[in-house]
Structures are given as structure tokens and as C-alpha cells.
C-alpha positions, 0 to 999 in steps of 0.5 A: 500499500505504502509503495502504491502511494509512493508511486502515485505521489512520485508520478504526480510530482514528475508530471508537475515537474514536467509541466514546469520544465515545459513552461520554463523551456517555453519562456526561456526561448523568449525575449521582451524588447522594451524601448526607453524614450529618455535613455535612447535604448532597449532593454532586453528581458529574459522571460525565463528569469524576468531579468534584464539581460542587456541594453541596446543603444538606438536612435533618439526617443524610441517608441513603437517597435515591431519585428519582421515576420522571421523575427530576425530584425526589429523596426524601431520608431526613433521619433526625434531621429525622424526615422525608423531604425532597423536592428539586427537581432543577431548582432544587436546593431543598427544596420539601416534606416527606413524613411519614415518622415517626421516624428514616427511614433507607431508602426505596423507591418502588413501581413505579407511582410513587405510593407511598413505603415508609420504614423507621422504625428507632426504632419498628419500623415500615414507613410507607406514604406517598401521595406526592400527598396527602403523607400516611401511608396505612398503617404495618406493625409489623415487627421491631426496628430495621428497615433494608433495603427492597425492592419486588417488580417487580410491586409485590405485595410490599414487603420490610423487614429487621429488624436486631435481629430478624434477619428478612426481613418480607414485606408484601403491598402490597395489604392492607399486611399482614405475610404471612411472616417468614424468619429470616436471619443476624445484622443483615440490611441490604440486599435486592434482587429479581431482575428476575422477582421470583422470588428476593431477595438479602439481606445480613447485616452481622454474620452476614457473609453474603448469602442467596439466598431463593426468593420463592415458598417464602420459604426460603433456597436458598444462603448466600454467605460471604466471606474476605479475606487479612489481614482478620479475619472480624469485619470483613467486614460485607456491607451494600449489594447490586447485581445487574447487569441481566443478573443475571450478577454480584452486587456486595456492599459489605463495610463495614469490610473496605474491599472489594467482593465480586463473586459469579458467579451462574452458578458461584455463587461469589465470584470477585473482591474489589475494594479501595475506601474505608474502610467501604464502605456503598451502591452504585449503577450508572449507567444502562448499568452501565459504572460502579458507585459506592460510598459509603465513610463513614469515608474520605469518598469515592466509589470508582468501579468500571469494571464491564467491567474489574472494576477501581476507576478513581477515588476522588472526595472528597465530604462527611463520612460518605457514606451513600446514592447515586443516579444521575440520567440527564439525557437519554436 
């Protein structure tokens, strides 16, 4: 009987150990790249240890960051250098630039991986860049202070949000023309399509809301509001948005409210608020979405959220005013 119990315990422990090792292996193959506006560099976090393992110097005031499809290169909006820099992730060296126009802030990659879109805040433009030739192939006039960017899953639409005009601009990528505008609440920031491209989520920073938009009609079908005990509504400023892969939950960074809100898409309600660092800005999932990272500009750190528990598990100190974050999978 004792031997049987011992065998059962050993088997269970072995199973738990195996799961833990699998989880560790998955995270150890991932690095988070965080742009630091004031330090002009990138902090690299190993997701296994949750430590900063290196810092990479880049251009002035780095903000938006994305990878190419192969995750061998990073494209970084060096806003005060008026360029998008190309970072070789094997050598950690800047190997070139893309002509972004003035003050690039955010950046998006077309699904085919050959074209990059940037928002030029100072010039009220969306710039379209061919990566191979490193040349501008088009510019589209949009509203005042364009900020957020998103590309539909089929690549047919590019979205730009303009902070001062308070609009979502719908750009047909085949012709690079603005085909429609949707008025949202004050100072729209981030935008993200659902997986099938039928809906678009948009945050409005000063309006304090998130709008869910039907893509076919370009009309708002629901607005979400947020309320936190002890925090004035003017400090609740939605910025970054991330949808889970199954689209059950939407995570929203609430800026100077220092919380991330969780929207349950099934109940269409805000179900939880997670306390993170000061002035939470952008969000990024790791590849199995077991972790969600937040950049907290004023406190100069990254909060790590366990998505299964919906709980903050670690704060990682990075550089001054972290803004963007992208997570690289080293092996599959």
C-alpha cells in the first residue's frame, strides 16, 4: 500500500515537474524588447528569469517597435531622429534606416511582411514604406496628430487613429486612399482587429472609453467605460489594447490610473482591474499568451501579468520612460 502511494505521489510530482520544465523552456526561448524614450535604448528581458539581460543603444526617443515576420530584425520608431531604424537581432546592431517622415511614433507591418506603415504625428500623415527598397511608396493625409495603427488580418485595410481629430481613418491598402472616417471619443490611441477582421477595438485616452466598431458598417456597436475606487475619472485614460487569441478577454492599459482593465467579451463587461506600475502605456503577450507585459512610463518598469491567474507576478526595472514592447520567440 505504501509503495502504491509513493508511486502515485512520485508520478504526480514528475508530471508537475514536467509541466514546470515545459513552461520554463517556453519562456526561456523568449525575449522582450522594451523601448526607453529617455535613455535612447532598448532593455531586453529574458522571460525565463524575468531579468534585464542587456541594453541596446538606438536612436533618439524610441517608441514603437515591431519585428519582421522571421523575427530576425526589429523596426524601431526613433521619433526624435525622424526615422525607423532597422536592428539586426543577431548582432544587436542598427544596420539601416527606413524613411519614415517626421516624428514616427507607431508602426505596423502588412501581413505579407513587405510593407510598413508609420504614423507621422507632426505632419498628419500615414507613410507607407517598401522594406526591400527602403523607399516611401505613398503617403495618406489623415487627421491631426495620428497615433494608432492597425492592419486588418487580410491586409485590405490599414487603420489610423488621429488624436486631435478624434477619428478612426479607414485606409484601403490597394489604392492607399482614405475610404471612411469614424468619430470616436476624445484622443483615440490604440486599435486592434479581431482575428476574422470583422470588428475593431479602439481606445480613447481622454474620452476614457474603448469603442468596439463593426468593420463592415464602420459604426460603433458598443462603448466600454471604466471606474476605479479612489481614482478620479480624469486619470482613467485607456491607451494600449490586447485581445487574447480566443478573443474571450480584452486587456486595456489605463495610463495614469496605473491599472490594466480586463473586459470579458462574453458578458460584455469589465470584470477586473489589475494594479501595475505608474502610467501604464503599451501591452504585449508572450507567444502562448501565458504572460502579458506592460510598459509603465513614469515608474520606469515593466509589470508581468500571469494571464491564467489574472494576477501581476513581477515588476522588472528597465530604463527611463519605457514606451513600446515586443516579444521575440527564439525557437519554436
